[in-house]
N, C-alpha and C positions, 0 to 999 in steps of 0.2 A: 470712446477710444476710436482710433481710426484704422480703417479698414486693413493697412499694413500691419498694425498691431495685433488684428484678429487673426490675421494669415499665420502671423508668427507664432501666435500662442496655438493653433492649430496644428500647425507644422512642431511645435515641441511636444505636443500631447500626441500626435501620432508617431512620432521617432521614439518616444519613449515604450509605446505598445509594440511599435514594429520591431524594437530592439530587443524587447522580451521574448516575443514570437520567434525572432531569430535565435536568440540564445536556448530557448526550449528546443527548437528544432536540431540546434547542434548538439544540444545534451541527449536529446533522442536518438540522433545517427550515431553518435559516440557509444551510445549504449547498446543499439544495435550490433554495432563492429564489434564491441568487446564481447556480446554474448555470442556472436558468431566465433569467436576466437576461441573463448572458453567450451563450446561445443566442441571445436574441433581437437581442443587439449585434452579432455574428457573423453571423447569417443576414442582418441588415439591410446590415452592410458587404457582402457576397457580391453581394445584389442589386445595392446600388449600382456595385459594380465590373462586374457584368455589363454595365451599361448602358452602360459606355464601353469595354468589349472590341471590340464589332465594330462599326464605322462603318458599312460597307456591305458588300453582297454584289452584285456585279455581273453573276453568274451564271458568271463565269469563274475566281473565287477572292474569298474574303475579305478584306477590308482589317482586319487584327488591330491592336488598341493595347495591347499587353501592358504597358508602362509606366504608362500612361493608367489601366488597369484597375487594377493593384497600386495606384499613388497613390491612388485614391479608396478601395480597400479600407482602406488603413491609416487614412485622413483620417478616412471615418465612424468607423471602430473607436475612434480615438484621441478623438474627439469624443465618442462614449457613453459612454467611461469617464474623460472630464474630464482627460485629459493632454495636451492638445495643447500646451500651455506647459511641460511636464515632458519634456526631452528624455533623462532620464536613464530615467525608467519606460516613454517611447516605446521606447528600445533596447533595454530589457529584455523588453518585450513581444515585440519583435520576435524575440528569441531562443527564443521557444516555438512558433515557425512553421516547422519545419526545411526544409520544401518547399513551393512551389506550384508549381501546373501548368497551362498553357494548352494545351488541346487542339486540334486543327484536323483538315479533313478526313483528312489524309493521315498526320499524326504529331502531335507533342507539343514543347513545350517546358518546361524545368524551371528553377523560380527555386530559387536557393540560396545559403548564405553559403559565404564563403573568407575564410582569413585573409589579410591585407595589409601587408606591410612598408613602413615609411615613417620618415620623419624624426622624428615622435610614437611611434613604436614599433609594435607590431602592432595592427592595428585588423580589425575586419569589415568587408568590401563584399559587397553580394547583387548577383549576376550570374544571366544566363541561359544555358542551355545551347544548342547549335546544336539544330536540329529534329531530333528522333530519329523515324524513320519507321515506319511499321507495314508492315515487310516479312518475308516467309515463303521460304523457298528448298527446293527439292527437286531431284531429278535433271532434270527437264525446264526448269524456269524458277524465276528469282528473279521474285517477285512483291511489289508494292507496293500496297498497298490507298489506294484514292483516293475521291473523292466518289461516294456512291452504289454504282453498279455499277460504276465504272470502275475499273481495274486498269492498272499499268504494268508489262509483262514485258520480263525480260531472258532471250532465247531462249537457253540452255545448250546446244543440240544443234542447232539449225537446224530443228527439227522445226516449228515456228511459222510463223516467217519466211524459211525458206529460208539462212538467214546466222547462223553460231554467233557468239552475245553479243549479236545486233540486238537493240533495246529497241525496242517497240510499246507504244502506248498504247490500250485498246478497253474496250468495254463486255464484261466477262466471257462474256455470253450469246452474244456472237457466235460462240465457240469450239463451240458445239455445231452450228452450220452446216456446209455441204457443203463450206465451204472448209477447214476444220480437220479432214478424216476420219482423216489419218494421225495426227494426234493423238489424236483418239478412241479409235483403234484400239489405240494404243501404251501410254496413260496410263489405259486402263481407268476406273474409277470414281474419276477426279480430281475433288478438291473446286472446279475451275472450270468441271464439268460436270454440276453439279448446282447447284441453288438453295440447297435445305435446306444442303448442304455448305459452299458457299460463305458462307453467312450466319453457319454456324457457327464456320468457319475465321478470318473477318474478326473477328468477336466475340472469339475465344479469342487470335489475335494483338494485339488492341488492348489486351486485359486484361493479357497475359501482358506484352509489351513496357513498359507503364506500370508494372506492378507491380517487374519486373526494376531498372528505373531510379529508382524513387521509394524502393522498399527501399534500394538504394546509396546514394543522396544522405542520406536519412532516419540510416543507419548511420554516414555519414561525419561527420554534424553531431553526433554523440555526442562525438567528439575536440575538437571546439570547444567545446560546452557544458560538459565537463569542466574544460577550461581558465578558463572563466568561472564556475565554483564552482556550476553546476548538476547535480545528481545525478540527476535523472531520467532514465530511458534511453529515447530516441526510438527508434520502429520503426512502419514503416509498416503499417497495419492491413490485414488480408485485406478486399479489395475484395468476395468473395463476401458474408462474413459482415457487411460495412459495407453491404452493399445496393447495390454498386456495378456487380456484373457485370451484364450486359447491359443497363446504362442511361448507359455513357460517351456523352456528347452530342458530334456531329460537332464543332461548335465552343462550347468551355466552359472553365470554371474548376473547378480541384480544389483543396482546402486542406485541409493537414493542420496541426492545432492542437492541442498536448501540452502537458502539465507545468506550465500555467500556475497556480501557487498561488492557491487560492480562500481569500481573507482571512477572510472569516466563517466557513469550515468548517473551521479550523485547519490550512491548508495544502494540503487533498485537490487533487490535481492537476487541471485541467480538460481535458478532452479532446473534440474535435470534428473530425469528417471530413466535409467537404463537397465534392459532385460534382454541379455544375449548369450545365445550357445557358444558351447567350448571348442575347440580345436581337438579332437580326440585322435591319437594314435593307436592304430592297431598293431597287435603282434601276436605270436605264437603264445600258448600257456608252456611254461617252461616246467 
């Protein structure tokens, strides 16, 4: 083979590899661009939803509009993606949001999909759980964390209230006073007798309860997804790794968005975990 032929062969092979590399680079860049665009759309939708979540807080409790917030989230996202008039595309996109949650001062609600049988066959409906409370229990009491320093305690032994199983709502700092000396002596280094321990226990309880329930419903969503032909495996992200630990808002919105195929990136799945606090409008109690 002549030298010129070797050169042509080398250039042909190099062109193939360079072309593949260039194509891969273009796909990668397109994927990055599309992901940034999706981040912007989802972030804006979450901001729009948060503005609808809390109507007001009169000091005794917030009025939370879960459905209004969710409706605004999807309206904003559908509009940004230009699929407002495409029912099939809207339904498909919603399948990639396995769970949403609304957090309150003393607990949270989870929105999830479930199958519903009707005259038209099996369809999906999106429902809310009952409120899941932030509770922890030990030998002395069952404790429900509420707003700020308030706790609701069910006295398991009678050492707090004088009556077994009686409930009392109070500021946990009251338990360090002279009225609760029996409890202080018996319970020792109880988390309700230390500000640092109380903050840590409340934070850990909130994080643990959220993770347990959200992992359960994300896992359950996989069964539905398989029936819909979605091969992606949904899983709730580690809140610590996702920056969620220590940052769960009193009132807020949590969204898990996973598996949505980015078209310009060859179907690479889009993933986003949002946890944001709501805008609260204060008003006087009437």
